[in-house]
N, C-alpha and C positions, 0 to 999 in steps of 0.2 A: 503493500501499499503505499508504503514512503515514499518508493524508489517510483510510483507512479506519480503520487503531489513535484517527487521532482521533475518529473517529466514534462509536467503539464507546465511548472514553472519555467520552465525552461526554454519551453513554446511560448510562455507569457512574453518573456523577455527579447528574446531573438527571433523569432519568426512572425511577430507580428508588431511591424513598425507604425511609427503613425504615419498618419495621414493629415496629422491637420492642414501641412505648408504644400502636400501633394497636390499635382495639378490632372486634370484629365481631359484628353484630346475629346469629343464629341467622332464617333462612328458616322462619316459621312455616308452619304447614300454607294457612293464610287467604292468603299471600302466596304471587303466582306468578312474583316478580323471584327473584334472588339474593343472597344478602348478602354472599359475599368470603371468608366461612370455611370454607373446602373442607370440613373434617370437619363443619361443620351443613349443609353445603348435599346435602354426599354422602349425608347422613343422611333427609332430605326425598325424595332420589330412589331412594334405598334404599324407603322406604315408598309410595311412588308405583308405584313401575315391579320393584323387589326380589324378589315373587314368581315372576320367570323366573325358569324356571330356565340357560337361554342367556346372563342380562345376564353379561356380565363389564365388573367393575370395577378397571383397574390401577391401584396405587398409586403411587408412584416420588419420586422425589427428581431436579429439572432437575440433569444433569452440576456440578458446581462452584461452584454458588448458594446448596444449601441450599434450595431454594422449593421445599416439597409442592406436587404437581400429581397428576392423575387422568385416566384414559385410557375411557370409557363408551362398550362398544360388544355390538353381538350376537353373540355366536361363529357364529351360521348365514348370517347374512345380512352379514357385514364381512369384509373381506378380509386377515387377518392377516397374512401374508406382507407388503405393503404398508404393513400398521404397524408389524412391528420395526423394517423396513430403513430406510424413510423417515422416519419418524415417534418411534417408543421409540432407535432409535441416534440421530435428530440430536438430541435432548432429552437424552439420557444421556449418550452418550461422546461428541459432537462440540459439544455447546454448548460448554463452555469453551473449546474454540481457538479457535471462529466470536467469542467475545466476547472473548477477554482476560484473562480475568478474575482477581482474585486467588484464592490457592488458599484463604484463609478469606475470603470475604464475611460480610459484616454483616448478615443480616435484608433482604435483598433482593427487592422485588416485582418482576416479568417485567411489561415492560406487552406487550397483546395484539398491538399493532401490531408490534413489532420479532419476535413469534413466524412476524406472518404474512408478513412482506412481505424475512424475512432468517434461518433456520433452517428454518422446512421447506420442503420441498423437493415442496408436493402442489399440484394443479394448481384443485383444486375446496377452498377455503375461504370460508365465508358465518363471521356472527357471530348468536348469538343470545342473550337478554334473560331467558329466561323459558323455565320449566320446561314446558309445554306445550308450545314451539317445537321446544326439547330433543327431548322424546319422541318426538314424530312426526317426525322426522330421523333419530334415532339409529331406529325399528322400520325405515327404508326402509334399513339398511345405511351409513347417514354414523359418525361414532367424533365423538365430545362430547371437551374437550381443556377440562379446566379449570385454572386457576393458582390457590392461594392468594395474596389479597386482589384479585383481580380477579371482577368482579361479573356481564363479558361474558365467554361463553363461545365456541372457538372451534369447528365442525362442520368436520368434516374427508369431503370425497368418499371414501370408502373401500369403497361399494359392491359387492359382487361379485356381479359378473351371470351369469344361470345361465339360460340359454334355450335352446331347439334350431336345430338349422343350419335356414339359408332354404332351404327345400324348393317344391317346386312346388304350387299352389296346388290343394288336392284340390274343390272345390265350385264349382271353372268351369276348366274342361279345356280347352285349343282345341288343335287342331289346327298354328299356325302363329301365334308369339308368344312373349316372352317366358317363363321357366320360374321367375320367381321371384316367394314371396307372401309374405305378411307373416305374421310369430310373433309371439309373448306379450308380446314386450319393445319398449317405446313409443321406446325410445331406436335401436333397430333400424328400427321400421318407420320414424318421421324418417330418417332413412338412410339409410332405401332409396329416400323419396322424393326426397333432394336427389344420390340416385345418379343419379335419371332423365335429370339432367343441368344444366346451368349455369345456372340459374335465379336473380338476385338479389333479382325477387319474392315468390320465391316462401317467403310471413308463413308462422312458427307462432304461434302466442299460446295461454298454457300456464293451465290450470285448475285447481284440485284438487276434485272431487267425492267424496262420502260422509263423512255425521256421525260417524257411528263409525269406521268405515275407506277410509281416507283414499285415492284415486287416484289419481294423474295425467291429467291429457284436457289434448290440445291439439288446435284448431283450425288447417285449415290453409287457405291462402286465397291466391290471387296480385293483391298491389294495387296491379298495375295494371290488371286487366280486375278485380275482383269488383266488385260493388255493392256499398257504403257504407251502405246500408239494410239489405242481404239480411244482409252481415256484423255489425249491430249486433242483428239481430235472433236470430242463432243465438245470441250474447253473451248477449242477454236472458233467452231461455228454461234457456240452461244454470242460469245464473245462481239461475235459482227452484228445480232441483233440491232436494230436498230429501226425505235417503232416507239410512237408515243406512249400504248399503254397496251402492254399482254393482257387480253382477259382472261385468259385459258387458256389451257398448255396445247389445244388443238392450234394456237398461233404458235408455238415453238415449231411442235410439228410439223406444219408449212412451211419455215421459216430455214429448219435442217435439213430437212432432205436432200435426198441425190438429184431426184429427178423431178420436178412439182409439172411435169406434165406427164408422167406417169397417172394411169387411174389406180394402181395398188398403193395400198398405205406403205409407207415404209418404215413406222415406229409402231408398235403396236401401244397402245392403250388402256389400260387395267383399275378399275378399283377395288381390287385384289392385294394386299401386304403380303400374302402367302405366294400369290404368280410372281411378284415381284421379286421374294428372298430367294427363290427357284430361280430367274433370271440373272439372281448376282452369282448363283452358286456355276453358273455356266459360264462364267466368266462377264456375262454383259453388265452396260449400265442403266441409270433410274433414274429421269428425270421427275424432280416433283414440285411443283407451282405451287403457288398461296395463292388462297381462296378457289380452289377445284379438286376435288377427288380422284380429279385421274391421271393416273401419272404414267412416262411413257418410258418403254423399251426399248433402245438400241445394241449392235442390229438387230433390225427383223426381217423376218421368213416367209414367203407363202406358205410352209410346213406347219409354222408357230399359229397362221389366224386359225387353223382349223386345230386344233388341238385345246384340251381345258382339261385345270388340274386334277379334276379327276379321275383323269384319263391314270395317273399313278396312284391314286387313293384305290382305287378298287385295286385287286387280281389283275393280272399280265395279259389271260388271258381276253375276260369281256369288257379289257381294256381294249383291246386290240380292235375285237370285235367290234366297238364303235366308233373307237378312231374309221375302220375301213369305210364304216358306213356312213360317217360323217364326209370324207371323199365324196363316196355316191353321191349323197345328198348336192356335195355341189358341185356335181360334173351334172346332175338335171339340173339344180338352178339356171346353170349355165348353159346347155344344150339345149336341153326340155322344149320351148315352143319352137326352135329352128330346126330340131331333128323333124318333126311332126311338119311343119310344112314343107321339108324339103323333099319329104315322102312322099306326101298328098301331091304335090303342084308339078312335081318332075319323074319322081321311082316308084309311082304305084306297084308296081312290078317286082317290089322285091318287100311286101306286104304278103302276107301268106292271105288266100284265095277269099277266105271263108270272112276271116279279118277287114280285108279289103272292101268285099261285099256290102259287112255292117256299116262299117266306117262311109259309104255310101251312102248308105240308105240316107243314117243320119242326116246325111248333107243336102238329102232334097232339098230345093225351095230357098236354098242359105244365098242371097244375092252377092255375097263379098268372096273373094277369093280368102284361100287362108291367110296371107301373112295380113288383111285388111280384120279378119276374125281376132285373128293371133293380136293385133294394138288394141283394139279396143278392150279385148279382155285381159290385156294386161295395165294398158292404162288405167283401168275401174281400179285391178287392182292395187294401185300405186296409189289412189287418191283414196282408198279406203284405208291403205295399210298408213297412209299419212295423218287422216284424218283421225283413224284410232290413239293415234300418237298424240296428237297435241288434243283431244278433249278431256274432261276431266275423268282421271281411274275409276270412277263407278260407271260411267257411261262409257267409255272407249274399247273396250272386249265386246262390247255387245252391238254397241254401233257396228264394228269389224264383221262377227259373226250377221248379223242379219241384215246389213247391207251385201255381205257378197252372198251372201241364198238367193237374196229378193232379185237383187241384179240379174243374175247368172239364168233363177228361174223364169222370170220378166221374159230375159233376149229369147234364153230356148222357142217358151209360148210365141214370141212375137215373128218367129223365122228369122229372127239377126244372126245369131249365134249356133252353132250348131252342140250337139251334148258332149259330144267328141272331146271336141278344143274346151266346154268348163271341166271336164275330166284332166286336162291336160297344163290348164295355166293353173287350178287348183294342186297338183302335184309339184310344182315346180312352187308355187309359194308353200306349199308345207315344207318341202325341204329348203329352200332358203332360210327357215327358219333353223336349222339345226348347224346355222355356220353361230362359232361362239363369239365372232368379232361381229359387231354391228359396221361396222366402217368396209371390214369386206364384205360385206354383206351388200351395200351398198356397191362395192366396186361389181362385183357378180352381177348382180339388178341393172347396172347401167352397161356391161358386155353384151349381155340378155339382148337388149334391143339391134346392137350392131351386126349379132350372131345371126338373129331373124331376117335384118338384109340381105343379110351375105347369102343364107338359103332361099330365099323366095329369088333375087338372083341370077347365082349358078347352082343352086341346089346342095349338093350333099358335095360336090366338088368345092361349095365354096364358103359351107362348116369347114373344111378340112383345108382352105386357104386360109380362111380364119384361125383358126388350130394354130396352126402353123406360126400362123404374126404372131400371136397369144405366146407359146414359146419359145419367139427366138425373142422378143421383148425384156418375158420373165428371164432369160438366160443374159442376156444385158444387163440387167437393171441388180444395182446394188444399194448394200444399206451399211454406209459406215464399214464401203472396202470389202465387205460382207454378199457375195452372192447370194439375190433374191428366189434363186431357185435350188439354193441349196437344203438341203444334200443329195437330191436328185443329182445336179449340176454342179460343178464338178463331181464325180463319184465319188464315194470315200465310204468303204464297205464298212468302218467302225461308227458311223454316223447314224447310217441305216436301220441301226441297233432301236433308231427312236422315230425312226420317218412313217411307213406305213402300218408299221406292230411295232408296238411296245414290247420291247424284251424282257424281261425278268431281272430286274434290280441287282441280282448278282452276278449278270455277266453284264449290266451297263459301266466297266469300271473307269473308263474314260472317259472326259470331259468331250464335246464337239471340234471338230481337230480344226473346221473352217473359223472357227473365234481365237486360234494361238494365244491360247491363258500360257500361262507363266506355270504354272502347276496342271498338267494335263489329265495327273492321277484324279481320280476322287478317294479323296484318304476314311478311314474308318478299316 
């Protein structure tokens, strides 16, 4: 105790120089630094951000010293209870007891280091020397502490977090697996990654994106596994982002992708922390942005878009069968209507005789060719799908089902559409719902129309040409240096253990060769 009092007396004599004759130069509008004159600095702050009605500037006297100070914070973003109990109380009521100051001080100036280390019971404290730095932190919920005679400002972490509770992901439902999804708060999302397991090699690297509306962004990777060249490439592309406001991770995806003309997504988006952790263990990099529950995983391949975390939670035989079924459904979703158009319009001889006669009977009286039929039904289905998404949740599913039934039945009764076309379009729509990634489903739905026009122009020859063109594009396409069509092209036998078939876990001892990881062997 004696030692503590001696330290404080020494601090009073040496660290609190007299300010009686000291002059302060006001902070001019052209300067970004503070002068130390509290009233002049506050005036500059008022000129800069004083037009905001929720700005709170609380001036006061530090207890027992006579030194003027001020707190600057935003009412709706900062925790007032934390400010009152841990900052105001410590500075106004408890300060003289801590410092053992005399009852009538003589113009003291209080060093910020002393406030930071011995007075303020706040875990997050940083310093700022410039006006723009103060403004940025205050508008993120922090509180700025200004003391007369000091040009440095203390930034106190008082942000009041408002976020929804952690819920099950809406866009990636599973029968078996964790019921945890990301939220709109970046801190909650990084905590969810940490909670997936004690992994000291999980590295989080912080960025700030947006030129006018600043947002926090974090890239996550496993330092022991990820390729350093991949990490540097991700950092370089993020540093090149030059946009006023990055509203959602979709902005990031569009700004860092290799080929913006490609219809395929080149980054996987997900709401599931378990999917992100699995990707990090494969050597990939995750990108998390504040105010969005969707994380990005790079590099991405087309194979990833047709995989589900449930493939690994179930035993390898059912997991493999479900995955192959998903590939078949993706093929039907892309080529179902186009193959029907090609057979009906150009190659009816390839259809079995009895089936061909049955189809021709159902098409009697239909005034449109097969292409127009397919376009009418496909566009109707897309409109119904979009309407179902935008309507309130209790109404959306019912409207989609009832609307589809009514429109299909009415079109058949009116003789506009043949019943076989309704069946083809229905199977195609159901198949598209099996694709785990919504963005990939959109890509296949767009390409479906191109395939339909190719079939209407050239028959099966046009469908084959379109398929070859699509394959050549996917082979040339890359995501952060990784071929988009891998592991199919280039061929790597080891990577095929987790391609069309998911082999037993005990046989998957090596990580994917295409990732060029630092540690290619799965430990354990």
